[in-house]
C-alpha positions as a Markdown table, in Angstrom:
| # | Residue | x | y | z |
|---|---|---|---|---|
| 1 | Met | -46.7 | -105.7 | -7.6 |
| 2 | Thr | -47.6 | -103.0 | -4.8 |
| 3 | Gly | -45.3 | -101.8 | -2.0 |
| 4 | Gln | -48.2 | -103.2 | 0.4 |
| 5 | Glu | -48.5 | -106.6 | -1.5 |
| 6 | Asn | -44.7 | -106.9 | -1.4 |
| 7 | Cys | -44.6 | -106.1 | 2.3 |
| 8 | Thr | -47.3 | -108.8 | 2.8 |
| 9 | Arg | -45.6 | -111.5 | 0.9 |
| 10 | Val | -42.4 | -110.6 | 2.8 |
| 11 | Thr | -44.2 | -110.8 | 6.0 |
| 12 | Arg | -45.7 | -114.4 | 5.3 |
| 13 | Gln | -42.2 | -115.6 | 4.3 |
| 14 | Ala | -40.7 | -114.5 | 7.5 |
| 15 | Thr | -43.6 | -116.0 | 9.3 |
| 16 | Lys | -43.0 | -119.3 | 7.6 |
| 17 | Arg | -39.3 | -119.1 | 8.3 |
| 18 | Ala | -40.0 | -118.4 | 12.3 |
| 19 | Ala | -42.3 | -121.2 | 12.3 |
| 20 | Ser | -39.8 | -123.4 | 11.1 |
| 21 | Val | -37.2 | -122.3 | 13.8 |
| 22 | Met | -40.0 | -122.7 | 16.4 |
| 23 | Gly | -40.8 | -126.1 | 15.2 |
| 24 | Val | -37.2 | -127.3 | 16.0 |
| 25 | Leu | -37.0 | -125.7 | 19.4 |
| 26 | Asp | -40.5 | -127.4 | 20.2 |
| 27 | Thr | -38.5 | -130.9 | 20.0 |
| 28 | Leu | -35.9 | -129.8 | 22.6 |
| 29 | Gln | -36.5 | -131.2 | 26.0 |
| 30 | Pro | -34.2 | -130.7 | 29.0 |
| 31 | Phe | -33.0 | -133.8 | 31.2 |
| 32 | Asn | -34.6 | -134.1 | 34.4 |
| 33 | Lys | -32.6 | -133.4 | 37.2 |
| 34 | Lys | -33.0 | -132.5 | 41.1 |
| 35 | Arg | -33.4 | -128.9 | 41.5 |
| 36 | Ser | -31.1 | -127.5 | 44.2 |
| 37 | Val | -31.9 | -124.5 | 46.6 |
| 38 | Leu | -30.0 | -121.2 | 46.5 |
| 39 | Gly | -29.9 | -121.2 | 50.1 |
| 40 | Glu | -28.0 | -118.6 | 52.1 |
| 41 | Ile | -26.4 | -116.3 | 49.6 |
| 42 | Ser | -22.6 | -116.1 | 50.0 |
| 43 | Ser | -20.2 | -113.6 | 49.2 |
| 44 | Asn | -17.5 | -116.2 | 48.3 |
| 45 | Leu | -17.7 | -116.6 | 44.4 |
| 46 | Val | -15.9 | -120.1 | 44.9 |
| 47 | Glu | -19.1 | -121.1 | 46.7 |
| 48 | Val | -21.4 | -120.5 | 43.7 |
| 49 | Pro | -21.1 | -123.9 | 41.8 |
| 50 | Glu | -22.0 | -125.6 | 45.1 |
| 51 | Lys | -24.9 | -123.2 | 45.9 |
| 52 | Leu | -26.2 | -123.2 | 42.4 |
| 53 | Lys | -26.2 | -126.7 | 41.0 |
| 54 | Ser | -28.9 | -125.4 | 38.2 |
| 55 | Val | -32.5 | -124.8 | 39.0 |
| 56 | Ala | -33.3 | -126.5 | 35.9 |
| 57 | Asn | -30.1 | -128.1 | 34.4 |
| 58 | Asn | -27.4 | -127.4 | 32.0 |
| 59 | Asn | -29.7 | -127.8 | 29.0 |
| 60 | Lys | -32.3 | -125.5 | 30.6 |
| 61 | Val | -32.2 | -123.3 | 27.5 |
| 62 | Lys | -34.0 | -126.0 | 25.5 |
| 63 | Lys | -37.0 | -126.0 | 27.7 |
| 64 | Ala | -37.7 | -122.3 | 27.6 |
| 65 | Val | -36.1 | -120.6 | 24.6 |
| 66 | Lys | -39.1 | -120.9 | 22.4 |
| 67 | Asn | -40.9 | -117.5 | 23.3 |
| 68 | Lys | -38.9 | -116.1 | 26.4 |
| 69 | Ile | -35.9 | -114.5 | 24.6 |
| 70 | Gly | -37.4 | -113.0 | 21.7 |
| 71 | Ile | -37.4 | -115.8 | 18.7 |
| 72 | Lys | -41.1 | -115.3 | 18.1 |
| 73 | Asp | -40.5 | -111.6 | 16.9 |
| 74 | Ala | -37.2 | -112.0 | 15.7 |
| 75 | Lys | -38.2 | -111.4 | 11.9 |
| 76 | Phe | -41.3 | -109.3 | 12.8 |
| 77 | Glu | -39.6 | -106.7 | 15.0 |
| 78 | Ser | -36.6 | -106.2 | 12.9 |
| 79 | Ser | -38.9 | -105.0 | 9.9 |
| 80 | Ile | -40.4 | -102.0 | 12.0 |
| 81 | Asp | -40.1 | -98.7 | 10.3 |
| 82 | Ile | -39.1 | -96.3 | 13.2 |
| 83 | Asp | -40.2 | -93.4 | 11.3 |
| 84 | Gly | -44.0 | -94.4 | 11.3 |
| 85 | Asp | -44.4 | -95.8 | 7.7 |
| 86 | Ser | -45.1 | -99.4 | 8.7 |
| 87 | Tyr | -47.7 | -101.5 | 7.6 |
| 88 | Tyr | -48.2 | -103.0 | 11.1 |
| 89 | Pro | -50.9 | -101.2 | 13.0 |
| 90 | Gln | -49.9 | -103.5 | 16.0 |
| 91 | Met | -46.8 | -101.6 | 16.4 |
| 92 | Cys | -48.6 | -98.2 | 16.8 |
| 93 | Ser | -46.4 | -96.6 | 14.2 |
| 94 | Ala | -48.6 | -93.5 | 14.3 |
| 95 | Tyr | -47.6 | -92.9 | 18.2 |
| 96 | Ala | -44.1 | -94.5 | 17.8 |
| 97 | Ser | -42.3 | -91.0 | 18.5 |
| 98 | Asp | -44.5 | -89.9 | 21.4 |
| 99 | Ile | -44.3 | -93.4 | 23.2 |
| 100 | Tyr | -40.2 | -93.4 | 22.8 |
| 101 | Arg | -40.3 | -89.8 | 24.1 |
| 102 | Tyr | -42.5 | -90.8 | 27.0 |
| 103 | Leu | -40.4 | -93.8 | 28.0 |
| 104 | Arg | -37.2 | -91.6 | 27.8 |
| 105 | Asn | -38.9 | -89.3 | 30.2 |
| 106 | Met | -40.0 | -92.1 | 32.4 |
| 107 | Glu | -36.6 | -93.7 | 32.8 |
| 108 | Ile | -35.0 | -90.5 | 34.4 |
| 109 | Glu | -37.7 | -90.3 | 37.1 |
| 110 | Thr | -36.1 | -90.6 | 40.5 |
| 111 | Lys | -38.8 | -92.6 | 41.9 |
| 112 | Arg | -38.1 | -95.3 | 39.3 |
| 113 | Arg | -34.5 | -95.5 | 39.7 |
| 114 | Pro | -32.4 | -97.6 | 42.1 |
| 115 | Leu | -29.5 | -95.8 | 44.0 |
| 116 | Pro | -26.4 | -96.4 | 41.9 |
| 117 | Asn | -24.5 | -97.2 | 45.1 |
| 118 | Tyr | -27.2 | -98.5 | 47.4 |
| 119 | Ile | -25.0 | -101.6 | 48.6 |
| 120 | Glu | -22.5 | -98.9 | 50.1 |
| 121 | Lys | -24.9 | -96.5 | 51.4 |
| 122 | Val | -27.9 | -98.6 | 52.8 |
| 123 | Gln | -26.9 | -102.3 | 53.0 |
| 124 | Lys | -25.0 | -103.7 | 55.8 |
| 125 | Asp | -25.3 | -107.4 | 55.2 |
| 126 | Val | -25.8 | -107.7 | 51.3 |
| 127 | Thr | -22.9 | -107.6 | 49.0 |
| 128 | Val | -22.6 | -107.1 | 45.3 |
| 129 | Thr | -21.4 | -110.6 | 44.8 |
| 130 | Met | -24.6 | -111.6 | 46.5 |
| 131 | Arg | -26.6 | -109.6 | 44.4 |
| 132 | Ala | -24.9 | -111.1 | 41.3 |
| 133 | Ile | -25.7 | -114.6 | 42.6 |
| 134 | Leu | -29.2 | -113.7 | 43.0 |
| 135 | Val | -29.7 | -112.4 | 39.6 |
| 136 | Asp | -27.9 | -115.4 | 38.1 |
| 137 | Trp | -30.3 | -117.6 | 39.9 |
| 138 | Leu | -33.4 | -115.8 | 39.1 |
| 139 | Val | -32.5 | -116.3 | 35.2 |
| 140 | Glu | -32.6 | -119.9 | 35.7 |
| 141 | Val | -35.9 | -119.6 | 37.6 |
| 142 | Ala | -37.3 | -117.7 | 34.6 |
| 143 | Leu | -36.4 | -120.5 | 32.3 |
| 144 | Glu | -37.8 | -123.0 | 34.8 |
| 145 | Tyr | -41.3 | -121.4 | 34.6 |
| 146 | Lys | -40.8 | -120.1 | 31.1 |
| 147 | Leu | -41.2 | -116.6 | 31.8 |
| 148 | His | -40.7 | -113.6 | 29.4 |
| 149 | Ala | -37.5 | -111.9 | 29.3 |
| 150 | Asp | -39.4 | -108.6 | 30.4 |
| 151 | Thr | -40.4 | -110.4 | 33.8 |
| 152 | Leu | -36.6 | -111.1 | 34.3 |
| 153 | Tyr | -35.7 | -107.4 | 33.9 |
| 154 | Leu | -38.6 | -105.9 | 35.7 |
| 155 | Ala | -37.8 | -108.5 | 38.7 |
| 156 | Val | -34.2 | -107.3 | 38.9 |
| 157 | Leu | -35.3 | -103.6 | 38.7 |
| 158 | Tyr | -37.8 | -104.2 | 41.8 |
| 159 | Ile | -34.9 | -105.7 | 43.7 |
| 160 | Asp | -32.4 | -102.9 | 43.2 |
| 161 | Arg | -35.2 | -100.2 | 43.9 |
| 162 | Tyr | -36.2 | -102.1 | 47.0 |
| 163 | Leu | -32.6 | -102.5 | 48.3 |
| 164 | Ser | -32.1 | -98.9 | 47.8 |
| 165 | Ile | -34.4 | -97.9 | 50.6 |
| 166 | Asn | -34.7 | -100.9 | 52.8 |
| 167 | Val | -31.9 | -102.7 | 54.7 |
| 168 | Leu | -32.0 | -106.5 | 54.2 |
| 169 | Asn | -30.1 | -109.5 | 55.7 |
| 170 | Arg | -28.8 | -112.0 | 53.4 |
| 171 | Gln | -31.1 | -114.7 | 54.8 |
| 172 | Arg | -34.0 | -112.9 | 53.1 |
| 173 | Leu | -32.4 | -111.8 | 50.0 |
| 174 | Gln | -33.7 | -114.9 | 48.0 |
| 175 | Leu | -37.1 | -114.2 | 49.4 |
| 176 | Leu | -37.1 | -110.7 | 47.9 |
| 177 | Gly | -36.1 | -112.2 | 44.6 |
| 178 | Ile | -39.0 | -114.7 | 44.3 |
| 179 | Ser | -41.4 | -111.9 | 45.5 |
| 180 | Ser | -40.3 | -109.5 | 43.1 |
| 181 | Met | -40.3 | -111.9 | 40.3 |
| 182 | Leu | -43.8 | -113.0 | 41.3 |
| 183 | Ile | -45.0 | -109.2 | 41.1 |
| 184 | Ala | -43.2 | -108.9 | 37.8 |
| 185 | Ser | -45.0 | -112.2 | 36.6 |
| 186 | Lys | -48.2 | -110.7 | 37.4 |
| 187 | Tyr | -47.5 | -107.4 | 35.6 |
| 188 | Glu | -46.2 | -109.1 | 32.4 |
| 189 | Glu | -47.3 | -112.8 | 32.0 |
| 190 | Ile | -50.9 | -113.9 | 31.0 |
| 191 | Thr | -50.5 | -116.9 | 33.2 |
| 192 | Pro | -48.3 | -116.2 | 35.9 |
| 193 | Pro | -46.9 | -118.6 | 38.2 |
| 194 | Tyr | -48.5 | -119.5 | 41.6 |
| 195 | Val | -47.3 | -118.3 | 44.9 |
| 196 | Asp | -46.8 | -122.1 | 45.6 |
| 197 | Asp | -44.5 | -122.5 | 42.6 |
| 198 | Phe | -42.1 | -119.9 | 44.1 |
| 199 | Cys | -42.2 | -121.6 | 47.3 |
| 200 | Asp | -41.3 | -125.0 | 45.6 |
| 201 | Ile | -38.4 | -123.4 | 43.6 |
| 202 | Thr | -36.6 | -122.7 | 47.0 |
| 203 | Asp | -37.5 | -126.1 | 48.1 |
| 204 | Asn | -39.9 | -124.5 | 50.7 |
| 205 | Thr | -37.2 | -122.4 | 52.3 |
| 206 | Tyr | -40.1 | -119.8 | 52.7 |
| 207 | Thr | -43.6 | -120.2 | 53.5 |
| 208 | Lys | -46.4 | -118.9 | 51.3 |
| 209 | Lys | -47.4 | -116.4 | 54.0 |
| 210 | Glu | -43.7 | -115.1 | 53.9 |
| 211 | Val | -43.8 | -114.8 | 50.1 |
| 212 | Val | -47.1 | -112.9 | 50.2 |
| 213 | Lys | -46.0 | -110.6 | 53.0 |
| 214 | Met | -42.7 | -109.8 | 51.2 |
| 215 | Glu | -44.8 | -109.2 | 48.1 |
| 216 | Ala | -46.9 | -106.4 | 49.8 |
| 217 | Asp | -43.7 | -105.0 | 51.5 |
| 218 | Val | -42.2 | -104.5 | 48.0 |
| 219 | Leu | -45.4 | -103.0 | 46.5 |
| 220 | Lys | -45.7 | -100.6 | 49.5 |
| 221 | Ser | -42.2 | -99.6 | 49.3 |
| 222 | Leu | -42.1 | -98.7 | 45.7 |
| 223 | Lys | -45.4 | -97.0 | 46.0 |
| 224 | Phe | -47.1 | -99.5 | 43.6 |
| 225 | Glu | -44.9 | -97.7 | 40.6 |
| 226 | Met | -44.6 | -101.1 | 38.8 |
| 227 | Gly | -44.5 | -100.0 | 35.3 |
| 228 | Asn | -40.9 | -99.2 | 34.2 |
| 229 | Pro | -39.0 | -99.0 | 31.1 |
| 230 | Thr | -36.0 | -101.6 | 31.0 |
| 231 | Val | -33.1 | -102.3 | 28.8 |
| 232 | Lys | -35.3 | -104.9 | 27.0 |
| 233 | Thr | -37.8 | -101.9 | 26.1 |
| 234 | Phe | -35.2 | -99.8 | 24.2 |
| 235 | Leu | -33.3 | -102.8 | 22.9 |
| 236 | Arg | -36.2 | -104.0 | 20.8 |
| 237 | Lys | -36.4 | -100.3 | 19.0 |
| 238 | Tyr | -32.6 | -99.9 | 18.8 |
| 239 | Asn | -32.2 | -103.5 | 17.1 |
| 240 | Ser | -34.6 | -102.4 | 14.6 |
| 241 | Val | -32.8 | -99.4 | 13.6 |
| 242 | Ala | -29.4 | -101.3 | 13.6 |
| 243 | Gln | -30.7 | -103.7 | 11.1 |
| 244 | Glu | -32.6 | -101.1 | 8.8 |
| 245 | Thr | -30.3 | -101.2 | 6.0 |
| 246 | Gln | -30.0 | -105.0 | 6.0 |
| 247 | Lys | -32.1 | -106.9 | 3.6 |
| 248 | Met | -32.6 | -109.8 | 5.8 |
| 249 | Pro | -32.7 | -109.4 | 9.6 |
| 250 | Ser | -29.7 | -110.7 | 11.4 |
| 251 | Leu | -30.6 | -113.3 | 14.1 |
| 252 | Lys | -27.3 | -113.5 | 15.3 |
| 253 | Leu | -27.3 | -109.6 | 16.1 |
| 254 | Gln | -30.5 | -110.1 | 17.9 |
| 255 | Phe | -29.5 | -112.9 | 20.0 |
| 256 | Leu | -26.3 | -111.5 | 20.6 |
| 257 | Gly | -28.0 | -108.2 | 21.9 |
| 258 | Tyr | -30.4 | -110.1 | 24.3 |
| 259 | Tyr | -27.3 | -112.1 | 25.6 |
| 260 | Leu | -25.1 | -109.0 | 26.4 |
| 261 | Ala | -28.4 | -107.1 | 27.9 |
| 262 | Glu | -28.8 | -110.1 | 30.2 |
| 263 | Leu | -25.2 | -110.0 | 31.1 |
| 264 | Ser | -25.6 | -106.4 | 32.1 |
| 265 | Leu | -28.1 | -107.4 | 34.8 |
| 266 | Leu | -25.4 | -109.3 | 36.6 |
| 267 | Asp | -23.2 | -106.2 | 37.1 |
| 268 | Tyr | -23.9 | -103.8 | 39.7 |
| 269 | Glu | -21.9 | -101.0 | 37.9 |
| 270 | Cys | -24.4 | -101.1 | 35.2 |
| 271 | Ile | -27.2 | -99.7 | 37.6 |
| 272 | Lys | -25.8 | -96.2 | 37.5 |
| 273 | Phe | -26.6 | -96.1 | 33.6 |
| 274 | Leu | -30.0 | -95.3 | 32.1 |
| 275 | Pro | -31.6 | -98.5 | 30.4 |
| 276 | Ser | -31.6 | -96.6 | 27.1 |
| 277 | Leu | -27.9 | -96.2 | 27.5 |
| 278 | Val | -27.4 | -99.7 | 28.4 |
| 279 | Ala | -29.4 | -100.9 | 25.5 |
| 280 | Ala | -27.5 | -98.6 | 23.1 |
| 281 | Ser | -24.1 | -99.9 | 24.5 |
| 282 | Val | -25.4 | -103.5 | 24.0 |
| 283 | Ile | -26.1 | -102.6 | 20.3 |
| 284 | Phe | -22.9 | -101.1 | 19.9 |
| 285 | Met | -21.2 | -104.1 | 21.3 |
| 286 | Ala | -23.1 | -106.7 | 19.3 |
| 287 | Arg | -22.4 | -105.0 | 16.1 |
| 288 | Phe | -18.6 | -104.9 | 16.9 |
| 289 | Thr | -18.7 | -108.4 | 17.9 |
| 290 | Ile | -20.1 | -109.3 | 14.5 |
| 291 | Asn | -17.8 | -107.1 | 12.5 |
| 292 | Ser | -15.0 | -105.7 | 14.3 |
| 293 | Lys | -13.6 | -103.8 | 11.3 |
| 294 | Met | -16.5 | -101.7 | 10.7 |
| 295 | His | -17.7 | -98.8 | 13.2 |
| 296 | Pro | -20.2 | -100.2 | 15.3 |
| 297 | Trp | -22.3 | -97.0 | 15.4 |
| 298 | Ser | -24.2 | -95.2 | 12.7 |
| 299 | Ser | -25.8 | -91.8 | 12.1 |
| 300 | Ala | -29.1 | -93.4 | 12.2 |
| 301 | Leu | -28.6 | -95.1 | 15.8 |
| 302 | Gln | -27.0 | -91.9 | 17.1 |
| 303 | Gln | -30.1 | -89.9 | 16.0 |
| 304 | Tyr | -32.8 | -92.2 | 17.1 |
| 305 | Ser | -31.0 | -93.1 | 20.6 |
| 306 | Gly | -29.5 | -89.8 | 21.3 |
| 307 | Tyr | -26.3 | -91.1 | 22.4 |
| 308 | Lys | -22.8 | -90.4 | 20.7 |
| 309 | Pro | -20.2 | -93.2 | 20.8 |
| 310 | Ser | -18.5 | -91.3 | 23.6 |
| 311 | Asp | -21.3 | -91.3 | 25.6 |
| 312 | Leu | -21.5 | -95.1 | 25.5 |
| 313 | Lys | -17.6 | -95.6 | 26.2 |
| 314 | Glu | -17.7 | -96.6 | 29.7 |
| 315 | Cys | -20.8 | -98.9 | 29.7 |
| 316 | Val | -19.5 | -100.6 | 26.6 |
| 317 | Leu | -16.1 | -101.3 | 28.1 |
| 318 | Ile | -18.1 | -102.9 | 31.2 |
| 319 | Ile | -20.2 | -105.0 | 28.8 |
| 320 | Gln | -17.1 | -106.2 | 26.9 |
| 321 | Glu | -15.5 | -107.3 | 30.1 |
| 322 | Leu | -18.7 | -109.3 | 30.9 |
| 323 | Gln | -18.6 | -110.8 | 27.5 |
| 324 | Leu | -14.7 | -111.8 | 27.8 |
| 325 | Lys | -15.6 | -113.2 | 31.3 |
| 326 | Lys | -13.4 | -110.8 | 33.0 |
| 327 | Arg | -16.4 | -109.8 | 35.2 |
| 328 | Gly | -18.9 | -112.3 | 36.9 |
| 329 | Cys | -17.1 | -115.3 | 35.0 |
| 330 | Ser | -18.2 | -117.8 | 37.9 |
| 331 | Leu | -21.9 | -117.0 | 37.1 |
| 332 | Met | -22.8 | -119.5 | 34.3 |
| 333 | Ala | -26.7 | -119.3 | 33.8 |
| 334 | Ile | -26.8 | -116.8 | 31.1 |
| 335 | Arg | -23.8 | -117.9 | 29.2 |
| 336 | Glu | -25.0 | -121.6 | 29.3 |
| 337 | Lys | -28.6 | -120.2 | 28.3 |
| 338 | Tyr | -27.2 | -118.7 | 25.2 |
| 339 | Ala | -24.5 | -121.5 | 24.3 |
| 340 | His | -26.9 | -123.0 | 22.1 |
| 341 | Arg | -26.9 | -123.5 | 18.2 |
| 342 | Gln | -30.3 | -122.2 | 17.7 |
| 343 | Leu | -29.2 | -119.0 | 19.4 |
| 344 | Lys | -26.0 | -119.0 | 17.0 |
| 345 | Asn | -24.1 | -119.9 | 20.0 |
| 346 | Val | -23.7 | -116.2 | 20.8 |
| 347 | Ser | -22.1 | -116.5 | 24.4 |
| 348 | Glu | -19.2 | -118.3 | 22.8 |
| 349 | Leu | -18.2 | -115.3 | 20.7 |
| 350 | Thr | -15.2 | -112.9 | 21.8 |
| 351 | Thr | -14.0 | -109.5 | 20.6 |
| 352 | Pro | -10.6 | -107.8 | 20.1 |
| 353 | Glu | -9.7 | -104.5 | 22.0 |
| 354 | Ile | -12.0 | -101.8 | 20.8 |
| 355 | Pro | -10.2 | -99.0 | 18.6 |
| 356 | Val | -10.1 | -95.8 | 20.4 |
| 357 | Cys | -11.5 | -94.0 | 17.3 |
| 358 | Phe | -14.5 | -96.0 | 17.6 |
| 359 | Phe | -15.5 | -93.8 | 20.7 |
| 360 | Ala | -14.9 | -90.7 | 18.7 |
| 361 | Asp | -17.5 | -88.9 | 16.5 |
| 362 | Ile | -18.4 | -91.6 | 13.7 |
| 363 | Lys | -17.4 | -89.0 | 11.0 |
| 364 | Glu | -13.9 | -88.7 | 12.3 |
| 365 | Cys | -13.1 | -92.5 | 12.4 |
């Protein structure tokens, strides 16, 4: 059997396995539950459960998990040959290196980056806690309307970029959130929700005219620079490298990476890191969570990402605190989303303290 025939056979088997998983997920149906409105965002974390009684419900993951967090390509993406010898023309293997280099250059452009301390320098009424509550709510909105994860990441990025240059009061923060998600939906989705849908999700707190006006304001403020690499962009590639030595792709590693990456969206401190660094830190943390006795980094990951373990230390420790609920512990949308057996219950995993030597050169540990 030739290499190409073998590859085709493996691909077919992977497709059948993925279809089996998808069939199970198709049977999951959420309970009907009255949607509550985010309302005026409070900086008091104690009020979060009252403000966010779930846009969908506690079983919201059952309604949207099919395609929106990567199950559909879990097997496929993990078989990508990063060096360009792939049999999959859809992966543009001939241009992979150039595309990756372009994305790394794009992510450092000032016009595409939010200020790392915009809440202290620019905002007067919006707080760090309010931002986290909004992001947590948008996770539920994305599940409610079955939006891709890329849409969520872009929406959060648009929010941070807009708030970096515009003062906003808390009463309009939710309006900014749904307008940003509307723009991201138009950029990423084949069939984005209508403006009326986003009005409805806020129980018509804002009119259609207000949403459209804020949408125009965001586009103008960001100078129509809507295309940006996000953590998810790099996470796909790093996950492929992380699994290159495994005979079978690890769904747990992939789901855990998605979970930790979404948790990073909640934390204001993660804004200062480049998306590629956050993605690398997520893979570091995911590998450590699954096997805490083995060094979570590898020479292949270091070569491809360009990051040494020491470069990742600060971001990794923040992500671990998020995972252990030492940060953002009252915000439950993401944790509930991934507390599902079809996603390997990855939000229930914990980790011990990371050995100091793991942040040293991988040859020294």
